[in-house]
Legacy VTK file of the C-alpha trace (Angstrom):
# vtk DataFile Version 3.0
C-alpha trace
ASCII
DATASET POLYDATA
POINTS 162 float
0.313 0.054 0.025
1.366 3.480 -0.705
-0.633 6.698 0.478
0.533 10.179 -0.612
-0.613 13.394 -1.927
-1.422 14.292 -5.397
1.283 16.819 -5.734
3.468 13.774 -5.037
2.731 11.886 -7.966
5.452 12.241 -9.861
7.755 10.535 -7.388
6.027 7.011 -8.670
6.120 6.940 -11.808
9.053 4.442 -12.272
6.867 1.728 -10.595
5.618 1.211 -13.967
3.858 3.114 -17.286
0.514 2.097 -16.233
0.543 3.564 -12.951
2.030 6.658 -14.142
-0.647 6.777 -16.695
-3.214 6.208 -13.993
-1.410 9.359 -11.704
-1.230 11.562 -14.471
-5.079 10.335 -15.367
-5.699 11.331 -11.613
-3.641 14.712 -11.506
-5.198 16.267 -14.485
-8.641 15.680 -14.631
-11.181 17.670 -12.878
-13.580 15.577 -11.434
-16.393 18.343 -10.557
-17.236 17.734 -14.139
-17.068 14.372 -14.222
-20.034 12.376 -14.531
-20.219 9.110 -11.720
-19.759 5.750 -13.464
-17.243 4.275 -15.466
-14.351 6.103 -17.594
-12.665 4.099 -20.018
-8.893 5.341 -20.268
-7.611 1.921 -21.815
-10.724 -0.323 -22.365
-10.305 -3.051 -19.442
-6.816 -2.200 -19.044
-6.900 0.864 -17.409
-10.327 2.582 -16.465
-11.659 5.223 -13.234
-14.562 4.535 -11.866
-15.930 8.149 -10.322
-18.255 8.491 -7.185
-19.809 10.485 -5.481
-21.289 9.252 -1.965
-21.855 9.292 1.679
-19.323 7.545 3.905
-20.799 4.358 5.189
-20.569 3.806 9.387
-17.822 1.634 10.621
-20.241 -1.188 11.329
-20.827 -1.707 7.538
-17.029 -2.542 6.548
-16.183 -4.809 3.702
-13.011 -6.148 3.553
-11.669 -6.827 0.016
-9.099 -7.176 -2.335
-8.536 -8.210 -5.896
-6.464 -10.171 -8.214
-6.068 -8.420 -11.726
-6.598 -4.978 -10.530
-4.064 -2.781 -8.911
-6.503 -0.259 -7.208
-5.623 3.797 -7.640
-7.887 5.349 -5.047
-8.201 9.262 -5.002
-10.245 10.869 -2.635
-10.688 14.150 -4.051
-12.721 16.344 -2.170
-14.145 15.239 1.798
-12.514 13.314 4.005
-13.277 8.963 4.278
-11.543 6.256 6.186
-10.191 3.130 4.605
-8.894 -0.172 6.331
-5.667 -2.127 5.409
-4.097 -5.398 6.423
-2.022 -7.115 4.414
-2.655 -10.654 2.637
0.258 -12.155 4.279
-0.243 -11.319 7.607
-2.835 -14.057 7.921
-5.549 -14.355 10.202
-8.348 -13.811 7.638
-11.349 -16.047 6.275
-12.387 -15.390 2.868
-16.451 -14.977 2.544
-16.487 -14.447 -1.031
-14.769 -15.174 -3.896
-15.692 -13.740 -7.117
-13.300 -14.491 -10.143
-15.308 -12.694 -12.672
-16.413 -9.894 -11.193
-12.370 -9.495 -9.424
-13.264 -9.165 -5.534
-12.618 -11.184 -2.857
-14.003 -10.274 0.733
-12.398 -11.056 3.696
-13.404 -11.621 7.572
-10.344 -9.361 8.449
-9.168 -6.687 11.652
-7.047 -4.486 9.951
-5.636 -0.809 10.456
-7.615 2.312 10.034
-6.379 5.547 8.563
-7.983 8.880 7.508
-7.651 10.072 3.718
-8.661 13.409 3.093
-9.116 15.556 -0.067
-6.312 15.568 -2.609
-4.693 11.888 -0.918
-4.553 9.101 -3.274
-3.716 5.526 -2.043
-2.148 2.457 -4.347
-3.908 -0.560 -3.034
-2.399 -3.721 -4.956
-3.186 -7.754 -5.179
-1.382 -8.525 -1.776
-3.701 -5.076 0.287
-6.362 -6.036 1.656
-8.734 -2.898 2.260
-12.069 -1.676 3.608
-12.613 2.156 1.502
-15.058 4.378 1.910
-15.922 4.307 5.862
-17.183 7.200 7.581
-14.385 9.194 9.617
-14.874 9.301 13.153
-15.185 12.988 12.986
-17.570 13.763 10.356
-21.289 14.616 10.670
-23.725 12.690 8.814
-24.714 13.971 5.102
-20.969 14.842 4.329
-20.228 13.614 0.756
-17.321 12.451 -1.022
-15.826 12.776 -4.226
-13.173 10.112 -5.232
-12.132 8.628 -8.579
-11.060 5.107 -8.235
-8.292 3.645 -11.610
-8.196 0.493 -11.800
-4.902 -0.595 -13.227
-4.955 -4.396 -14.670
-1.902 -6.360 -12.935
0.752 -7.456 -15.391
1.543 -11.045 -15.063
5.041 -10.534 -16.361
5.733 -7.624 -13.604
7.224 -8.292 -10.404
4.721 -9.670 -7.421
2.991 -6.102 -7.200
1.857 -6.114 -11.169
3.827 -2.994 -11.796
LINES 1 163
162 0 1 2 3 4 5 6 7 8 9 10 11 12 13 14 15 16 17 18 19 20 21 22 23 24 25 26 27 28 29 30 31 32 33 34 35 36 37 38 39 40 41 42 43 44 45 46 47 48 49 50 51 52 53 54 55 56 57 58 59 60 61 62 63 64 65 66 67 68 69 70 71 72 73 74 75 76 77 78 79 80 81 82 83 84 85 86 87 88 89 90 91 92 93 94 95 96 97 98 99 100 101 102 103 104 105 106 107 108 109 110 111 112 113 114 115 116 117 118 119 120 121 122 123 124 125 126 127 128 129 130 131 132 133 134 135 136 137 138 139 140 141 142 143 144 145 146 147 148 149 150 151 152 153 154 155 156 157 158 159 160 161
């Protein structure tokens, strides 16, 4: 997992061409003018999902990972809490494995942290994560604008798929 501010995104270009493309797209797009939903950047290899929502309470936490895609989650506006635990840490139980939709859901415990507007988080296949959670200090009705770029894993790359 990587967490950083968008103004530092170019520091991660060395991790691979597709990841650099994802970060460039996120940094150069005015998401206030983009409709919610899927937006193809390069077909299924690289696409964005733009979301506008009220973060869910911690009681609705869902832990997930993906086999075929790296998530680059960019909180454009607002604040949300996310969870993280490395798949190698063990102690998790798979509750659902949907290869077609590229989701594996878990019964897990991990660390929670807040992500403010202007911050991106990169989750690779070994990063079990729980996004879209309401921060402890946010009142009901607070909205988040987030763009998630799905970067197809390059199977010939290293273990992170960059």
